[in-house]
Biopython code that builds the backbone (N, CA, C, O; Angstrom):
import numpy as np
from Bio.PDB.StructureBuilder import StructureBuilder

atoms = [
    (1, "MET", "N", (115.440, 87.342, 104.539)),
    (1, "MET", "CA", (116.073, 87.615, 103.269)),
    (1, "MET", "C", (115.420, 88.859, 102.658)),
    (1, "MET", "O", (114.196, 88.945, 102.564)),
    (2, "THR", "N", (116.222, 89.782, 102.260)),
    (2, "THR", "CA", (115.679, 91.003, 101.679)),
    (2, "THR", "C", (115.400, 90.802, 100.190)),
    (2, "THR", "O", (115.656, 89.736, 99.629)),
    (3, "ALA", "N", (114.878, 91.837, 99.579)),
    (3, "ALA", "CA", (114.471, 91.725, 98.180)),
    (3, "ALA", "C", (115.655, 91.627, 97.228)),
    (3, "ALA", "O", (115.490, 91.159, 96.101)),
    (4, "SER", "N", (116.830, 92.049, 97.641)),
    (4, "SER", "CA", (117.950, 92.077, 96.702)),
    (4, "SER", "C", (119.018, 91.017, 96.957)),
    (4, "SER", "O", (119.758, 90.681, 96.032)),
    (5, "ASP", "N", (119.130, 90.473, 98.176)),
    (5, "ASP", "CA", (120.263, 89.598, 98.443)),
    (5, "ASP", "C", (120.086, 88.154, 97.995)),
    (5, "ASP", "O", (121.019, 87.362, 98.137)),
    (6, "TYR", "N", (118.925, 87.779, 97.460)),
    (6, "TYR", "CA", (118.777, 86.412, 96.962)),
    (6, "TYR", "C", (119.613, 86.207, 95.706)),
    (6, "TYR", "O", (119.934, 85.069, 95.365)),
    (7, "ARG", "N", (119.971, 87.280, 95.014)),
    (7, "ARG", "CA", (120.766, 87.175, 93.791)),
    (7, "ARG", "C", (122.245, 86.914, 94.068)),
    (7, "ARG", "O", (122.979, 86.519, 93.162)),
    (8, "LYS", "N", (122.687, 87.126, 95.294)),
    (8, "LYS", "CA", (124.106, 86.971, 95.634)),
    (8, "LYS", "C", (124.576, 85.524, 95.497)),
    (8, "LYS", "O", (125.753, 85.279, 95.236)),
    (9, "THR", "N", (123.684, 84.586, 95.668)),
    (9, "THR", "CA", (124.079, 83.179, 95.584)),
    (9, "THR", "C", (124.131, 82.673, 94.154)),
    (9, "THR", "O", (124.585, 81.553, 93.919)),
    (10, "PHE", "N", (123.682, 83.460, 93.198)),
    (10, "PHE", "CA", (123.729, 83.030, 91.800)),
    (10, "PHE", "C", (125.152, 82.708, 91.359)),
    (10, "PHE", "O", (125.373, 81.753, 90.614)),
    (11, "LYS", "N", (126.104, 83.494, 91.811)),
    (11, "LYS", "CA", (127.486, 83.296, 91.410)),
    (11, "LYS", "C", (128.005, 81.926, 91.865)),
    (11, "LYS", "O", (128.758, 81.266, 91.149)),
    (12, "GLN", "N", (127.596, 81.518, 93.053)),
    (12, "GLN", "CA", (128.047, 80.229, 93.582)),
    (12, "GLN", "C", (127.397, 79.055, 92.854)),
    (12, "GLN", "O", (127.996, 77.988, 92.724)),
    (13, "LEU", "N", (126.180, 79.257, 92.386)),
    (13, "LEU", "CA", (125.439, 78.164, 91.764)),
    (13, "LEU", "C", (125.526, 78.145, 90.239)),
    (13, "LEU", "O", (124.810, 77.371, 89.603)),
    (14, "GLU", "N", (126.371, 78.962, 89.641)),
    (14, "GLU", "CA", (126.490, 78.987, 88.175)),
    (14, "GLU", "C", (126.936, 77.654, 87.605)),
    (14, "GLU", "O", (126.533, 77.291, 86.500)),
    (15, "ALA", "N", (127.754, 76.923, 88.332)),
    (15, "ALA", "CA", (128.263, 75.645, 87.845)),
    (15, "ALA", "C", (127.231, 74.521, 87.964)),
    (15, "ALA", "O", (127.411, 73.454, 87.378)),
    (16, "LYS", "N", (126.155, 74.749, 88.715)),
    (16, "LYS", "CA", (125.134, 73.726, 88.928)),
    (16, "LYS", "C", (123.780, 74.250, 88.447)),
    (16, "LYS", "O", (123.003, 74.760, 89.254)),
    (17, "PRO", "N", (123.487, 74.137, 87.164)),
    (17, "PRO", "CA", (122.272, 74.756, 86.627)),
    (17, "PRO", "C", (120.963, 74.172, 87.170)),
    (17, "PRO", "O", (119.979, 74.899, 87.310)),
    (18, "ALA", "N", (120.938, 72.896, 87.471)),
    (18, "ALA", "CA", (119.708, 72.294, 87.990)),
    (18, "ALA", "C", (119.385, 72.839, 89.375)),
    (18, "ALA", "O", (118.232, 73.144, 89.677)),
    (19, "ILE", "N", (120.409, 72.959, 90.211)),
    (19, "ILE", "CA", (120.205, 73.490, 91.555)),
    (19, "ILE", "C", (119.862, 74.978, 91.487)),
    (19, "ILE", "O", (119.038, 75.459, 92.266)),
    (20, "LEU", "N", (120.484, 75.704, 90.568)),
    (20, "LEU", "CA", (120.203, 77.130, 90.399)),
    (20, "LEU", "C", (118.750, 77.348, 89.995)),
    (20, "LEU", "O", (118.097, 78.258, 90.506)),
    (21, "LYS", "N", (118.241, 76.531, 89.092)),
    (21, "LYS", "CA", (116.856, 76.654, 88.648)),
    (21, "LYS", "C", (115.886, 76.414, 89.807)),
    (21, "LYS", "O", (114.896, 77.131, 89.951)),
    (22, "LYS", "N", (116.170, 75.412, 90.624)),
    (22, "LYS", "CA", (115.329, 75.118, 91.777)),
    (22, "LYS", "C", (115.424, 76.236, 92.813)),
    (22, "LYS", "O", (114.427, 76.602, 93.435)),
    (23, "TYR", "N", (116.619, 76.770, 92.990)),
    (23, "TYR", "CA", (116.826, 77.867, 93.941)),
    (23, "TYR", "C", (116.024, 79.095, 93.520)),
    (23, "TYR", "O", (115.373, 79.728, 94.352)),
    (24, "ILE", "N", (116.069, 79.430, 92.243)),
    (24, "ILE", "CA", (115.334, 80.588, 91.742)),
    (24, "ILE", "C", (113.833, 80.391, 91.920)),
    (24, "ILE", "O", (113.117, 81.323, 92.287)),
    (25, "LYS", "N", (113.363, 79.179, 91.661)),
    (25, "LYS", "CA", (111.932, 78.893, 91.759)),
    (25, "LYS", "C", (111.413, 79.090, 93.184)),
    (25, "LYS", "O", (110.321, 79.624, 93.380)),
    (26, "HIS", "N", (112.184, 78.667, 94.165)),
    (26, "HIS", "CA", (111.690, 78.670, 95.537)),
    (26, "HIS", "C", (112.139, 79.864, 96.367)),
    (26, "HIS", "O", (111.553, 80.103, 97.423)),
    (27, "ASN", "N", (113.140, 80.621, 95.952)),
    (27, "ASN", "CA", (113.687, 81.663, 96.811)),
    (27, "ASN", "C", (113.549, 83.089, 96.301)),
    (27, "ASN", "O", (113.923, 84.018, 97.017)),
    (28, "THR", "N", (113.035, 83.302, 95.114)),
    (28, "THR", "CA", (112.847, 84.673, 94.664)),
    (28, "THR", "C", (111.636, 85.263, 95.378)),
    (28, "THR", "O", (110.607, 84.596, 95.494)),
    (29, "PRO", "N", (111.739, 86.493, 95.856)),
    (29, "PRO", "CA", (110.592, 87.094, 96.528)),
    (29, "PRO", "C", (109.491, 87.437, 95.537)),
    (29, "PRO", "O", (109.763, 87.776, 94.385)),
    (30, "LYS", "N", (108.254, 87.348, 95.990)),
    (30, "LYS", "CA", (107.156, 87.658, 95.082)),
    (30, "LYS", "C", (107.054, 89.166, 94.879)),
    (30, "LYS", "O", (107.463, 89.949, 95.736)),
    (31, "GLN", "N", (106.512, 89.555, 93.750)),
    (31, "GLN", "CA", (106.350, 90.971, 93.425)),
    (31, "GLN", "C", (105.248, 91.550, 94.300)),
    (31, "GLN", "O", (104.138, 91.019, 94.334)),
    (32, "ARG", "N", (105.546, 92.633, 95.007)),
    (32, "ARG", "CA", (104.572, 93.254, 95.903)),
    (32, "ARG", "C", (103.733, 94.269, 95.137)),
    (32, "ARG", "O", (104.270, 95.097, 94.402)),
    (33, "LYS", "N", (102.421, 94.202, 95.311)),
    (33, "LYS", "CA", (101.527, 95.135, 94.634)),
    (33, "LYS", "C", (101.084, 96.264, 95.553)),
    (33, "LYS", "O", (100.738, 97.346, 95.079)),
    (34, "PHE", "N", (101.089, 96.024, 96.864)),
    (34, "PHE", "CA", (100.708, 97.051, 97.827)),
    (34, "PHE", "C", (101.386, 96.736, 99.151)),
    (34, "PHE", "O", (101.912, 95.640, 99.347)),
    (35, "GLY", "N", (101.370, 97.697, 100.049)),
    (35, "GLY", "CA", (101.994, 97.520, 101.353)),
    (35, "GLY", "C", (103.375, 98.140, 101.415)),
    (35, "GLY", "O", (103.808, 98.832, 100.493)),
    (36, "VAL", "N", (104.057, 97.880, 102.519)),
    (36, "VAL", "CA", (105.363, 98.489, 102.777)),
    (36, "VAL", "C", (106.402, 98.041, 101.753)),
    (36, "VAL", "O", (107.214, 98.852, 101.308)),
    (37, "GLY", "N", (106.390, 96.785, 101.378)),
    (37, "GLY", "CA", (107.405, 96.256, 100.473)),
    (37, "GLY", "C", (107.263, 96.672, 99.021)),
    (37, "GLY", "O", (108.145, 96.390, 98.211)),
    (38, "SER", "N", (106.168, 97.337, 98.677)),
    (38, "SER", "CA", (105.963, 97.713, 97.281)),
    (38, "SER", "C", (106.597, 99.049, 96.939)),
    (38, "SER", "O", (106.797, 99.357, 95.764)),
    (39, "ARG", "N", (106.917, 99.849, 97.954)),
    (39, "ARG", "CA", (107.480, 101.179, 97.717)),
    (39, "ARG", "C", (108.805, 101.303, 98.434)),
    (39, "ARG", "O", (108.928, 100.934, 99.602)),
    (40, "LYS", "N", (109.796, 101.823, 97.733)),
    (40, "LYS", "CA", (111.076, 102.074, 98.385)),
    (40, "LYS", "C", (111.631, 103.410, 97.929)),
    (40, "LYS", "O", (111.280, 103.917, 96.864)),
    (41, "CYS", "N", (112.489, 103.962, 98.739)),
    (41, "CYS", "CA", (113.081, 105.261, 98.475)),
    (41, "CYS", "C", (113.913, 105.182, 97.206)),
    (41, "CYS", "O", (114.687, 104.243, 97.018)),
    (42, "ARG", "N", (113.750, 106.178, 96.332)),
    (42, "ARG", "CA", (114.516, 106.133, 95.089)),
    (42, "ARG", "C", (115.941, 106.609, 95.259)),
    (42, "ARG", "O", (116.747, 106.498, 94.335)),
    (43, "ARG", "N", (116.267, 107.140, 96.435)),
    (43, "ARG", "CA", (117.634, 107.611, 96.680)),
    (43, "ARG", "C", (118.469, 106.562, 97.412)),
    (43, "ARG", "O", (119.590, 106.262, 97.000)),
    (44, "CYS", "N", (117.927, 106.004, 98.495)),
    (44, "CYS", "CA", (118.721, 105.058, 99.296)),
    (44, "CYS", "C", (118.178, 103.632, 99.267)),
    (44, "CYS", "O", (118.905, 102.701, 99.614)),
    (45, "GLY", "N", (116.922, 103.434, 98.865)),
    (45, "GLY", "CA", (116.360, 102.090, 98.762)),
    (45, "GLY", "C", (115.685, 101.585, 100.016)),
    (45, "GLY", "O", (115.355, 100.402, 100.088)),
    (46, "ARG", "N", (115.467, 102.427, 101.006)),
    (46, "ARG", "CA", (114.783, 102.016, 102.231)),
    (46, "ARG", "C", (113.300, 101.820, 101.981)),
    (46, "ARG", "O", (112.710, 102.466, 101.115)),
    (47, "TYR", "N", (112.708, 100.922, 102.750)),
    (47, "TYR", "CA", (111.280, 100.674, 102.664)),
    (47, "TYR", "C", (110.511, 101.439, 103.731)),
    (47, "TYR", "O", (109.330, 101.732, 103.547)),
    (48, "GLU", "N", (111.155, 101.765, 104.835)),
    (48, "GLU", "CA", (110.471, 102.406, 105.955)),
    (48, "GLU", "C", (110.386, 103.914, 105.757)),
    (48, "GLU", "O", (111.185, 104.503, 105.029)),
    (49, "ALA", "N", (109.403, 104.531, 106.418)),
    (49, "ALA", "CA", (109.228, 105.983, 106.475)),
    (49, "ALA", "C", (109.186, 106.605, 105.084)),
    (49, "ALA", "O", (109.857, 107.605, 104.827)),
    (50, "TYR", "N", (108.422, 106.032, 104.213)),
    (50, "TYR", "CA", (108.313, 106.459, 102.819)),
    (50, "TYR", "C", (107.308, 107.601, 102.715)),
    (50, "TYR", "O", (106.221, 107.522, 103.286)),
    (51, "ILE", "N", (107.662, 108.665, 101.992)),
    (51, "ILE", "CA", (106.782, 109.819, 101.814)),
    (51, "ILE", "C", (106.203, 109.779, 100.406)),
    (51, "ILE", "O", (106.927, 109.916, 99.419)),
    (52, "GLN", "N", (104.881, 109.589, 100.325)),
    (52, "GLN", "CA", (104.214, 109.525, 99.030)),
    (52, "GLN", "C", (103.632, 110.863, 98.615)),
    (52, "GLN", "O", (103.355, 111.085, 97.436)),
    (53, "LYS", "N", (103.445, 111.748, 99.570)),
    (53, "LYS", "CA", (102.781, 113.013, 99.282)),
    (53, "LYS", "C", (103.547, 113.799, 98.227)),
    (53, "LYS", "O", (104.778, 113.817, 98.240)),
    (54, "TYR", "N", (102.840, 114.439, 97.328)),
    (54, "TYR", "CA", (103.391, 115.197, 96.201)),
    (54, "TYR", "C", (104.235, 114.313, 95.275)),
    (54, "TYR", "O", (105.051, 114.818, 94.504)),
    (55, "LYS", "N", (104.036, 113.006, 95.353)),
    (55, "LYS", "CA", (104.782, 112.031, 94.528)),
    (55, "LYS", "C", (106.291, 112.191, 94.686)),
    (55, "LYS", "O", (107.039, 112.166, 93.709)),
    (56, "LEU", "N", (106.723, 112.358, 95.940)),
    (56, "LEU", "CA", (108.148, 112.545, 96.206)),
    (56, "LEU", "C", (108.936, 111.266, 95.993)),
    (56, "LEU", "O", (109.898, 111.247, 95.225)),
    (57, "GLY", "N", (108.531, 110.192, 96.672)),
    (57, "GLY", "CA", (109.223, 108.919, 96.518)),
    (57, "GLY", "C", (110.510, 108.806, 97.305)),
    (57, "GLY", "O", (111.397, 108.039, 96.932)),
    (58, "TYR", "N", (110.629, 109.561, 98.393)),
    (58, "TYR", "CA", (111.818, 109.509, 99.244)),
    (58, "TYR", "C", (111.428, 109.067, 100.642)),
    (58, "TYR", "O", (110.284, 109.247, 101.059)),
    (59, "CYS", "N", (112.373, 108.492, 101.363)),
    (59, "CYS", "CA", (112.139, 108.223, 102.775)),
    (59, "CYS", "C", (112.337, 109.533, 103.533)),
    (59, "CYS", "O", (112.875, 110.494, 102.982)),
    (60, "ARG", "N", (111.915, 109.576, 104.768)),
    (60, "ARG", "CA", (111.978, 110.825, 105.516)),
    (60, "ARG", "C", (113.410, 111.258, 105.778)),
    (60, "ARG", "O", (113.675, 112.453, 105.908)),
    (61, "HIS", "N", (114.332, 110.320, 105.857)),
    (61, "HIS", "CA", (115.737, 110.643, 106.108)),
    (61, "HIS", "C", (116.334, 111.377, 104.912)),
    (61, "HIS", "O", (116.995, 112.403, 105.072)),
    (62, "CYS", "N", (116.100, 110.852, 103.728)),
    (62, "CYS", "CA", (116.614, 111.499, 102.517)),
    (62, "CYS", "C", (115.901, 112.820, 102.265)),
    (62, "CYS", "O", (116.512, 113.785, 101.807)),
    (63, "PHE", "N", (114.610, 112.859, 102.564)),
    (63, "PHE", "CA", (113.860, 114.088, 102.342)),
    (63, "PHE", "C", (114.414, 115.231, 103.186)),
    (63, "PHE", "O", (114.503, 116.360, 102.705)),
    (64, "ARG", "N", (114.785, 114.961, 104.430)),
    (64, "ARG", "CA", (115.343, 116.011, 105.286)),
    (64, "ARG", "C", (116.649, 116.548, 104.723)),
    (64, "ARG", "O", (116.954, 117.729, 104.887)),
    (65, "GLU", "N", (117.420, 115.697, 104.063)),
    (65, "GLU", "CA", (118.705, 116.132, 103.514)),
    (65, "GLU", "C", (118.537, 116.982, 102.256)),
    (65, "GLU", "O", (119.313, 117.912, 102.036)),
    (66, "ILE", "N", (117.537, 116.678, 101.428)),
    (66, "ILE", "CA", (117.424, 117.360, 100.138)),
    (66, "ILE", "C", (116.200, 118.255, 100.018)),
    (66, "ILE", "O", (115.902, 118.729, 98.922)),
    (67, "ALA", "N", (115.478, 118.505, 101.114)),
    (67, "ALA", "CA", (114.237, 119.285, 101.057)),
    (67, "ALA", "C", (114.474, 120.696, 100.543)),
    (67, "ALA", "O", (113.677, 121.201, 99.752)),
    (68, "THR", "N", (115.541, 121.340, 100.970)),
    (68, "THR", "CA", (115.782, 122.724, 100.534)),
    (68, "THR", "C", (116.102, 122.789, 99.041)),
    (68, "THR", "O", (115.722, 123.747, 98.367)),
    (69, "SER", "N", (116.787, 121.792, 98.529)),
    (69, "SER", "CA", (117.095, 121.792, 97.096)),
    (69, "SER", "C", (115.852, 121.509, 96.252)),
    (69, "SER", "O", (115.810, 121.871, 95.076)),
    (70, "LEU", "N", (114.837, 120.866, 96.842)),
    (70, "LEU", "CA", (113.597, 120.613, 96.138)),
    (70, "LEU", "C", (112.650, 121.811, 96.195)),
    (70, "LEU", "O", (111.657, 121.854, 95.468)),
    (71, "GLY", "N", (112.958, 122.791, 97.065)),
    (71, "GLY", "CA", (112.133, 123.983, 97.150)),
    (71, "GLY", "C", (111.250, 124.046, 98.370)),
    (71, "GLY", "O", (110.408, 124.939, 98.458)),
    (72, "PHE", "N", (111.402, 123.149, 99.307)),
    (72, "PHE", "CA", (110.623, 123.177, 100.533)),
    (72, "PHE", "C", (111.297, 124.095, 101.538)),
    (72, "PHE", "O", (112.524, 124.184, 101.590)),
    (73, "LYS", "N", (110.485, 124.778, 102.335)),
    (73, "LYS", "CA", (111.006, 125.664, 103.379)),
    (73, "LYS", "C", (110.570, 125.138, 104.730)),
    (73, "LYS", "O", (109.479, 124.584, 104.867)),
    (74, "LYS", "N", (111.416, 125.310, 105.721)),
    (74, "LYS", "CA", (111.078, 124.895, 107.072)),
    (74, "LYS", "C", (110.527, 126.095, 107.831)),
    (74, "LYS", "O", (111.193, 127.121, 107.963)),
    (75, "TYR", "N", (109.318, 125.953, 108.321)),
    (75, "TYR", "CA", (108.682, 127.016, 109.103)),
    (75, "TYR", "C", (108.751, 126.667, 110.570)),
    (75, "TYR", "O", (108.552, 125.515, 110.955)),
    (76, "ASN", "N", (109.035, 127.664, 111.388)),
    (76, "ASN", "CA", (109.109, 127.421, 112.850)),
    (76, "ASN", "C", (107.777, 127.584, 113.501)),
    (76, "ASN", "O", (107.660, 127.418, 114.715)),
]
sb = StructureBuilder()
sb.init_structure("model")
sb.init_model(0)
sb.init_chain("A")
sb.init_seg("    ")
for serial, (resi, resn, name, xyz) in enumerate(atoms, 1):
    if name == "N":
        sb.init_residue(resn, " ", resi, " ")
    sb.init_atom(name, np.array(xyz, "f"), 0.0, 1.0, " ", f" {name:<3s}", serial, name[0])
structure = sb.get_structure()
């Protein structure tokens, strides 16, 4: 289960508040303070291949697409 899809079942459980409360208690992911799950790309939301240098906050895939607009140059 990913960090965002646990909320999808809320719609189904709206009519059953007791079950919804128990579901939320046991199935919400814990808040990550460090590690891979604590940082995600601000453009696409990926957790992998995250670039922290210069406080970019993008994954490498998004960075390759927008690097020239950010002012980076590719040297051969």
